[in-house]
C-alpha positions as CSV (number, residue, x, y, z in Angstrom):
1,M,-91.7,3.7,23.3
2,S,-94.6,6.3,23.0
3,S,-94.6,8.8,20.3
4,S,-94.0,11.8,22.0
5,S,-90.8,9.9,23.5
6,L,-90.0,9.4,19.9
7,L,-90.2,12.8,19.0
8,S,-88.3,14.3,21.6
9,D,-85.6,11.8,21.0
10,L,-85.4,12.8,17.2
11,R,-85.3,16.4,18.3
12,S,-82.4,15.8,20.8
13,C,-80.6,14.1,17.7
14,L,-81.2,16.6,15.4
15,H,-80.6,19.5,17.6
16,N,-78.6,22.5,16.3
17,N,-79.5,21.7,12.5
18,D,-81.3,25.1,11.6
19,D,-82.1,23.4,8.4
20,V,-84.3,20.7,9.6
21,T,-88.0,21.2,9.4
22,Y,-90.7,20.1,11.9
23,F,-94.0,20.3,10.1
24,P,-97.2,19.5,12.5
25,V,-100.4,18.4,11.2
26,Q,-103.8,17.5,13.2
27,I,-105.3,14.8,11.5
28,Q,-108.8,13.8,13.2
29,Q,-107.6,15.5,16.6
30,V,-104.5,13.4,16.3
31,Q,-101.0,15.2,16.2
32,C,-98.9,14.1,13.4
33,T,-95.2,15.6,12.8
34,F,-93.2,15.4,9.4
35,I,-89.6,15.8,10.2
36,Y,-87.2,16.6,6.9
37,V,-84.4,18.6,5.5
38,R,-86.1,21.1,3.3
39,S,-82.9,21.2,1.0
40,I,-82.4,17.7,0.1
41,V,-86.4,16.4,0.1
42,N,-88.6,17.3,-2.7
43,V,-91.4,19.0,-1.3
44,A,-93.5,19.2,-3.9
45,L,-93.6,15.1,-3.9
46,L,-94.1,15.1,0.1
47,Q,-97.5,17.7,-0.2
48,D,-99.1,15.5,-3.3
49,S,-98.3,11.9,-2.0
50,I,-98.3,12.0,1.8
51,V,-99.5,15.2,3.2
52,Q,-102.7,15.7,0.8
53,P,-104.2,11.8,1.5
54,L,-103.9,12.7,4.9
55,L,-105.5,16.0,4.9
56,R,-108.5,14.3,3.1
57,L,-108.9,12.2,6.2
58,N,-110.8,15.4,7.8
59,Q,-113.1,15.3,5.4
60,G,-116.4,13.7,5.7
61,D,-117.1,10.1,6.8
62,A,-113.6,9.2,6.0
63,L,-111.7,6.3,7.6
64,S,-110.1,6.5,10.6
65,L,-106.3,7.5,10.9
66,Q,-105.3,4.2,12.4
67,E,-107.2,2.3,9.8
68,C,-105.8,4.3,7.3
69,L,-101.7,3.8,8.4
70,K,-102.6,0.0,8.8
71,D,-103.4,-0.2,5.0
72,S,-100.0,-0.3,3.0
73,S,-101.5,1.1,0.2
74,F,-102.9,4.4,1.6
75,F,-99.8,6.3,0.4
76,S,-98.7,6.5,-2.9
77,W,-95.5,6.4,-2.0
78,P,-93.6,3.4,-0.2
79,A,-93.0,3.6,3.3
80,S,-91.2,1.8,6.0
81,K,-91.4,2.0,9.9
82,N,-88.6,2.5,12.2
83,S,-88.8,2.9,16.1
84,D,-85.0,3.9,16.7
85,P,-84.4,7.6,16.8
86,A,-80.9,7.1,15.9
87,S,-81.6,5.4,12.6
88,A,-84.5,7.5,12.3
89,A,-82.4,10.9,12.4
90,E,-79.8,9.3,10.0
91,A,-82.8,8.6,7.4
92,V,-83.5,12.3,7.9
93,A,-80.1,13.2,7.1
94,S,-80.0,11.5,4.1
95,G,-83.2,12.5,2.5
96,H,-86.0,10.7,4.0
97,V,-89.2,12.1,5.5
98,V,-90.1,10.9,9.0
99,L,-93.9,11.1,9.9
100,V,-94.5,10.9,13.9
101,V,-98.2,9.9,14.6
102,E,-99.3,10.7,18.0
103,G,-100.0,7.3,19.8
104,L,-98.0,5.1,17.8
105,P,-94.6,3.7,19.0
106,E,-93.0,3.6,15.4
107,A,-92.1,6.3,12.8
108,F,-93.1,6.1,9.2
109,L,-90.3,6.9,6.6
110,F,-90.8,8.0,3.4
111,S,-87.7,8.4,1.0
112,I,-88.2,11.2,-1.5
113,P,-84.8,12.9,-1.9
114,K,-84.0,15.8,-3.9
115,Y,-80.5,16.3,-4.9
116,H,-78.9,18.6,-7.6
117,K,-77.2,17.0,-10.2
118,R,-75.9,17.9,-13.7
119,A,-77.2,16.3,-17.1
120,V,-75.3,13.3,-18.9
121,Q,-72.9,14.9,-21.0
122,E,-70.0,13.9,-23.2
123,S,-66.9,12.5,-21.7
124,Q,-64.3,14.8,-21.2
125,N,-61.3,12.5,-20.8
126,E,-62.6,9.5,-23.1
127,Q,-63.5,11.3,-26.2
128,V,-64.4,9.4,-29.2
129,V,-65.2,10.3,-33.0
130,I,-67.2,7.1,-33.5
131,G,-69.4,5.7,-30.8
132,P,-71.8,6.7,-27.8
133,R,-71.1,9.9,-26.7
134,E,-72.6,9.9,-23.0
135,S,-70.4,9.4,-19.6
136,F,-71.4,8.9,-16.0
137,I,-72.2,11.9,-13.8
138,E,-71.8,12.4,-9.8
139,D,-75.5,10.6,-9.5
140,V,-75.1,7.0,-9.0
141,D,-78.4,6.3,-9.6
142,V,-78.0,7.9,-13.0
143,N,-74.8,5.7,-13.5
144,L,-76.3,2.4,-12.8
145,S,-79.6,3.4,-15.2
146,L,-77.1,3.8,-17.9
147,I,-75.4,0.8,-17.4
148,R,-79.2,-1.1,-17.3
149,H,-79.7,0.6,-20.7
150,K,-76.9,-1.3,-22.1
151,I,-77.5,-4.8,-20.7
152,R,-81.0,-5.5,-20.4
153,H,-81.0,-8.9,-18.7
154,P,-82.2,-10.4,-15.4
155,D,-78.9,-11.6,-14.6
156,L,-77.1,-8.2,-14.2
157,K,-76.4,-8.1,-10.8
158,I,-76.3,-4.8,-8.4
159,V,-74.8,-5.4,-5.1
160,Q,-75.0,-2.6,-2.7
161,F,-72.3,-1.5,0.4
162,Q,-72.2,1.5,2.6
163,L,-69.0,3.0,3.3
164,G,-68.0,5.7,5.9
165,R,-69.0,6.2,9.4
166,Y,-70.2,9.6,8.6
167,T,-70.7,9.9,4.9
168,K,-72.6,6.6,4.6
169,T,-71.7,6.4,1.2
170,P,-73.6,3.9,-1.3
171,L,-71.3,1.6,-3.5
172,Y,-72.3,-0.6,-5.9
173,V,-71.0,-3.9,-7.6
174,V,-72.3,-4.7,-11.1
175,Y,-71.6,-8.0,-12.7
176,I,-73.5,-10.5,-14.8
177,E,-74.5,-13.7,-12.6
178,G,-73.1,-16.6,-14.2
179,L,-70.2,-14.8,-15.7
180,C,-68.3,-13.2,-13.2
181,D,-65.9,-14.9,-10.9
182,P,-67.5,-15.7,-7.5
183,K,-64.2,-15.9,-6.0
184,L,-63.6,-12.1,-7.4
185,L,-67.3,-11.3,-5.9
186,Q,-66.2,-12.7,-2.7
187,T,-62.9,-10.9,-2.5
188,L,-64.6,-7.7,-3.0
189,E,-67.2,-8.3,-0.5
190,A,-64.3,-9.1,2.1
191,Q,-62.8,-5.8,1.2
192,F,-65.7,-3.6,1.4
193,Q,-66.6,-5.0,4.6
194,Q,-63.1,-4.3,6.1
195,I,-63.0,-0.5,5.2
196,D,-63.9,1.5,8.8
197,T,-63.1,5.2,7.8
198,D,-65.1,8.3,8.7
199,G,-65.8,9.0,4.9
200,V,-65.3,8.3,1.2
201,F,-65.5,10.8,-1.4
202,G,-64.0,9.2,-4.6
203,I,-63.8,5.7,-6.1
204,S,-60.0,6.2,-6.1
205,N,-60.0,6.5,-2.3
206,V,-61.7,3.1,-1.9
207,S,-59.1,1.1,-4.0
208,E,-56.6,2.3,-1.4
209,Y,-58.0,0.4,1.3
210,F,-57.6,-2.7,-0.9
211,Q,-54.9,-5.3,0.1
212,I,-53.0,-5.3,-3.3
213,S,-49.5,-4.9,-3.9
214,R,-48.8,-1.4,-3.3
215,K,-44.8,-1.4,-4.1
216,T,-45.6,-0.7,-7.8
217,S,-46.6,2.4,-9.7
218,F,-48.5,0.7,-12.1
219,P,-52.3,0.9,-11.7
220,Q,-54.3,-2.3,-10.6
221,F,-57.8,-0.9,-11.3
222,Q,-59.2,0.8,-14.5
223,Y,-61.0,3.6,-14.3
224,T,-63.5,5.0,-17.0
225,E,-66.3,7.9,-17.5
226,R,-68.0,5.5,-20.1
227,P,-71.1,3.3,-19.6
228,D,-70.2,1.2,-22.7
229,S,-66.9,0.4,-21.2
230,V,-68.5,-0.8,-18.2
231,A,-70.7,-2.9,-19.9
232,S,-68.3,-4.3,-22.4
233,A,-66.0,-5.5,-19.3
234,I,-69.0,-6.7,-17.6
235,L,-69.6,-9.0,-20.5
236,E,-65.8,-10.6,-20.5
237,G,-66.6,-11.8,-16.9
238,R,-65.5,-8.4,-15.0
239,A,-67.0,-6.3,-12.2
240,G,-67.8,-2.7,-12.4
241,I,-67.6,-0.6,-9.1
242,L,-69.6,2.5,-8.8
243,L,-69.7,5.0,-6.1
244,E,-72.1,7.9,-5.2
245,G,-70.8,11.2,-5.9
246,T,-68.1,10.1,-8.3
247,P,-68.3,10.5,-12.2
248,S,-66.2,7.4,-12.9
249,A,-66.4,3.5,-12.4
250,Q,-63.8,1.2,-11.3
251,I,-63.3,-2.1,-13.3
252,V,-61.7,-5.1,-11.9
253,P,-59.5,-7.2,-12.4
254,V,-57.4,-5.5,-15.3
255,T,-54.2,-6.2,-17.3
256,F,-51.7,-3.9,-18.8
257,F,-52.9,-4.4,-22.3
258,S,-56.8,-3.9,-21.3
259,L,-55.1,-0.4,-19.8
260,L,-53.6,0.2,-23.6
261,Q,-57.3,-0.3,-24.8
262,S,-59.5,2.3,-25.9
263,S,-63.6,2.1,-26.3
264,E,-63.2,3.6,-29.8
265,D,-61.1,0.6,-30.8
266,Y,-64.6,-1.3,-30.9
267,Y,-66.6,0.9,-33.1
268,L,-63.7,1.1,-35.8
269,S,-62.6,-1.1,-38.5
270,F,-60.6,-3.9,-37.0
271,I,-57.7,-3.1,-39.1
272,Y,-57.7,0.2,-38.3
273,A,-58.2,-0.7,-34.5
274,S,-55.3,-3.1,-34.5
275,W,-53.2,-0.3,-35.9
276,I,-53.8,2.2,-33.7
277,R,-53.2,-0.2,-30.6
278,L,-49.6,-1.1,-32.2
279,V,-49.1,2.6,-32.3
280,R,-50.0,2.8,-28.8
281,L,-48.0,0.4,-27.4
282,L,-44.7,1.6,-29.5
283,F,-45.3,4.9,-28.1
284,A,-45.8,3.9,-24.4
285,V,-42.6,2.2,-24.6
286,I,-40.8,5.4,-26.4
287,S,-42.4,7.2,-23.5
288,V,-40.4,5.4,-21.4
289,V,-37.1,4.7,-22.5
290,L,-36.4,7.6,-25.3
291,P,-34.8,10.4,-23.1
292,S,-32.7,7.5,-21.1
293,L,-31.7,6.1,-24.5
294,Y,-30.7,9.4,-25.7
295,V,-28.5,10.3,-22.7
296,S,-26.9,7.1,-22.2
297,I,-26.0,7.0,-25.8
298,T,-24.6,10.4,-26.1
299,T,-22.8,10.3,-23.1
300,F,-21.3,7.0,-22.9
301,Q,-21.6,5.1,-26.1
302,P,-21.7,7.8,-28.9
303,E,-20.0,5.3,-31.3
304,I,-23.4,3.5,-31.7
305,I,-24.9,6.9,-33.6
306,P,-23.9,7.3,-37.2
307,T,-21.2,10.0,-38.0
308,E,-23.4,12.6,-39.5
309,L,-26.3,12.5,-36.7
310,L,-23.3,12.5,-34.1
311,L,-21.6,15.6,-35.7
312,T,-25.1,17.2,-35.8
313,I,-25.7,16.5,-32.1
314,A,-22.1,17.3,-31.2
315,S,-22.3,20.8,-33.0
316,A,-25.6,21.3,-31.0
317,R,-24.5,20.8,-28.0
318,E,-20.9,22.6,-28.3
319,N,-21.9,25.6,-26.0
320,I,-24.2,23.9,-23.5
321,P,-23.1,24.1,-20.0
322,F,-24.7,21.1,-18.7
323,T,-24.2,17.7,-19.2
324,A,-26.7,15.6,-21.2
325,L,-28.3,14.2,-18.1
326,I,-28.8,17.6,-16.4
327,E,-30.3,18.9,-19.7
328,A,-32.8,16.5,-20.1
329,L,-33.9,16.6,-16.4
330,L,-34.4,20.5,-16.9
331,M,-36.5,19.9,-19.6
332,E,-38.6,16.9,-18.4
333,L,-39.3,18.7,-15.1
334,T,-40.1,21.9,-17.2
335,F,-42.4,19.6,-19.2
336,E,-44.2,18.2,-16.3
337,A,-44.8,22.2,-15.0
338,L,-46.4,23.0,-18.0
339,R,-48.2,19.9,-18.0
340,E,-49.8,20.6,-14.8
341,A,-50.0,24.4,-15.3
342,G,-52.4,23.4,-18.3
343,A,-54.5,21.1,-16.3
344,R,-55.2,23.9,-13.2
345,I,-55.6,26.6,-15.6
346,P,-59.1,27.4,-16.8
347,K,-60.0,24.8,-19.5
348,P,-60.5,28.0,-22.1
349,V,-57.0,29.2,-21.9
350,G,-55.0,26.0,-20.4
351,Q,-54.5,23.9,-23.2
352,T,-53.5,27.2,-25.5
353,I,-50.8,28.6,-22.6
354,S,-49.3,24.9,-22.1
355,I,-48.9,24.5,-25.9
356,I,-47.5,28.2,-26.5
357,G,-45.4,28.0,-23.4
358,A,-43.9,24.7,-24.4
359,I,-42.7,26.2,-27.8
360,V,-41.7,29.6,-26.5
361,I,-39.7,28.3,-23.8
362,G,-38.1,25.8,-25.8
363,Q,-37.0,28.4,-28.4
364,A,-35.9,30.6,-25.8
365,A,-33.7,27.9,-24.1
366,V,-32.2,26.7,-27.5
367,A,-31.2,30.4,-28.6
368,A,-29.9,30.9,-24.8
369,G,-27.6,28.2,-25.2
370,V,-29.3,26.3,-22.3
371,V,-30.2,23.3,-24.2
372,S,-29.5,21.7,-27.4
373,A,-32.1,21.4,-30.2
374,P,-32.2,17.7,-30.4
375,M,-32.9,17.4,-26.8
376,V,-35.9,19.4,-27.2
377,I,-37.1,17.2,-30.0
378,V,-36.5,14.2,-27.8
379,V,-38.5,15.5,-24.7
380,S,-41.3,17.0,-27.1
381,I,-41.7,13.3,-28.7
382,T,-41.7,11.9,-25.3
383,G,-44.3,14.3,-24.1
384,I,-46.5,13.7,-27.1
385,A,-46.1,9.6,-26.5
386,T,-47.4,10.0,-23.2
387,F,-50.5,11.9,-24.3
388,I,-51.2,8.6,-26.2
389,V,-51.8,6.2,-23.5
390,P,-55.6,6.2,-23.0
391,H,-55.5,5.5,-19.4
392,Y,-54.5,8.4,-17.1
393,E,-52.9,6.7,-14.2
394,L,-51.2,4.0,-16.5
395,G,-49.5,7.6,-18.2
396,I,-48.3,8.8,-14.9
397,S,-47.0,5.4,-14.2
398,L,-44.8,5.8,-17.5
399,R,-44.0,9.2,-16.5
400,L,-42.5,8.3,-13.0
401,L,-40.2,5.2,-14.7
402,R,-39.1,8.0,-17.2
403,F,-37.5,9.6,-14.5
404,V,-35.9,6.7,-13.2
405,L,-34.8,5.1,-16.4
406,L,-33.1,8.5,-17.3
407,I,-31.2,8.9,-14.1
408,L,-29.7,5.5,-14.3
409,G,-29.0,6.2,-18.0
410,G,-27.1,9.2,-17.3
411,T,-24.9,7.6,-14.5
412,L,-24.8,4.2,-15.7
413,G,-25.1,4.1,-19.4
414,L,-27.0,1.6,-21.7
415,L,-26.3,-1.2,-18.8
416,G,-28.1,0.7,-16.2
417,V,-31.1,1.6,-18.6
418,L,-31.3,-2.2,-19.7
419,A,-30.9,-3.5,-16.2
420,A,-33.9,-1.2,-15.0
421,S,-36.2,-2.4,-18.0
422,F,-35.7,-5.8,-17.0
423,V,-36.6,-5.0,-13.5
424,I,-39.7,-3.3,-14.7
425,Y,-40.8,-6.1,-16.9
426,S,-40.1,-8.4,-14.2
427,R,-41.9,-6.9,-11.5
428,M,-45.2,-6.5,-14.0
429,C,-44.6,-10.1,-14.4
430,S,-45.0,-10.7,-10.7
431,L,-47.8,-8.6,-10.4
432,N,-51.3,-9.7,-10.2
433,T,-54.7,-8.0,-9.9
434,F,-57.5,-10.0,-8.2
435,G,-56.2,-13.6,-9.4
436,T,-55.2,-12.1,-12.9
437,P,-51.6,-11.9,-14.3
438,Y,-50.8,-8.2,-15.1
439,L,-49.3,-9.2,-18.6
440,Q,-51.4,-11.9,-19.7
441,P,-51.7,-13.4,-21.9
442,L,-48.1,-12.3,-22.8
443,A,-46.9,-13.8,-19.7
444,P,-48.3,-16.2,-19.3
445,L,-48.5,-17.1,-23.1
446,V,-52.0,-17.6,-24.2
447,F,-52.6,-17.7,-27.8
448,S,-56.0,-17.3,-27.7
449,D,-56.3,-14.2,-25.8
450,W,-54.3,-12.4,-28.3
451,K,-57.5,-11.8,-30.7
452,D,-58.1,-8.5,-28.3
453,M,-54.4,-7.7,-27.3
454,I,-52.8,-5.5,-29.6
455,Y,-54.4,-7.2,-32.7
456,R,-58.4,-6.4,-32.6
457,A,-59.6,-9.4,-34.6
458,P,-63.0,-9.1,-36.0
459,S,-66.2,-9.4,-33.8
460,P,-67.6,-12.8,-35.2
461,Q,-64.2,-14.3,-34.6
462,K,-64.0,-13.6,-31.0
463,K,-66.2,-16.8,-30.0
464,K,-64.9,-17.1,-26.4
465,R,-64.2,-14.5,-23.6
466,P,-60.7,-13.5,-22.3
467,D,-59.2,-16.5,-20.1
468,A,-57.5,-13.7,-18.2
469,Y,-60.8,-13.0,-16.4
470,H,-61.8,-16.4,-15.4
471,A,-65.2,-16.0,-16.6
472,Q,-67.5,-18.9,-15.5
473,D,-69.0,-19.1,-19.3
474,K,-66.4,-19.1,-21.7
475,R,-68.5,-19.0,-24.7
476,R,-69.4,-15.4,-26.2
477,Q,-71.2,-16.4,-29.4
478,T,-72.5,-19.7,-31.1
479,S,-69.8,-21.3,-33.0
480,K,-70.5,-22.0,-36.8
């Protein structure tokens, strides 16, 4: 293919793109044309590293253009060659500069993209009192550098994939060779290769294409905005997944107890961290069963409640026109609406409005005789318990299950709550995420992993990596 044909084919592939720049330069009587998108290319770097060395060839007794182009070190920026107009056009759209030289059948490609990005900031969803404050941003190269800064070892491997026929979104799998289970890497590679879609814009969209159990509300991926969380997971033998344009990463595989852990647990005293984990587990259970227990007991088994407390509840519900089930559903749905409103309203006023709205509506509802004061207390405790769960998707899952148990408790009593709880627990026992049982080390029972489940053992005592993640090298530190 001649250079004129290559240039015309490139113009044909890039037609109707007014932001594409065709910059002609004549070097030693040879016509050269630079093709790039000015909004996503570092023009200053283009001038200094590529254009200026070429223009200097017009001065004095310089070497011929052909001889210089054969020398790979002529440009101070790495270049590749391509003779396919379609792939060259894709390179232009992704931030490359294409140089077409008259008389040469191949074009030169230079990768000098310039994208607007925000600075590394403190995590908004995983804030800590003690520990690093940095979080991922939308630029995946910056995110990879943050992980490289944490793990400075040549065995840290980064494998790239490309998703989306139109978006060409780069995705990276990060792991440590010699720790991560090869079966996990093979599974991930097979899943990524099967994804055939127009475009991918978020890491959560990628997980929807995985061949995993979808008949559950429990999250099977762990999302995090923190580089230290990804680095810690990688050192356990797990893998991190990062996507361009997403300020968070996925970690696989996961267990239910890993979703209840916070990165701050490892920066605090092991005594305090263990206590906080126990509180999290307790309130995670409370967030699911408390409303259903209250409704079922007050409706079907009031004799369980102490007499004085029962009289207090009965007097508070004396003039309430609704059943306990309807009352609970109204309050829970109102709380969900306030939660979503607080999330959608601009941050400076969102949290204030949600808190004030809950207080005002609760007091007004009690004063109007629509709901009872004990029900407001129960729903408030349940809402607070949900916020204690550190993983957002797990919190949503528990909120959904709360409604299921609430309806069964209001219609079938304690029997319905116990039956639903048994079904949920059985389902959790049967879940498997990339070869890891969801409830390990509780089911199956693995006592060696209890050192980092609810109880967080001191770091010197954690000599082995968790068995749940099938790390190739189980030894974490030298035994003494």
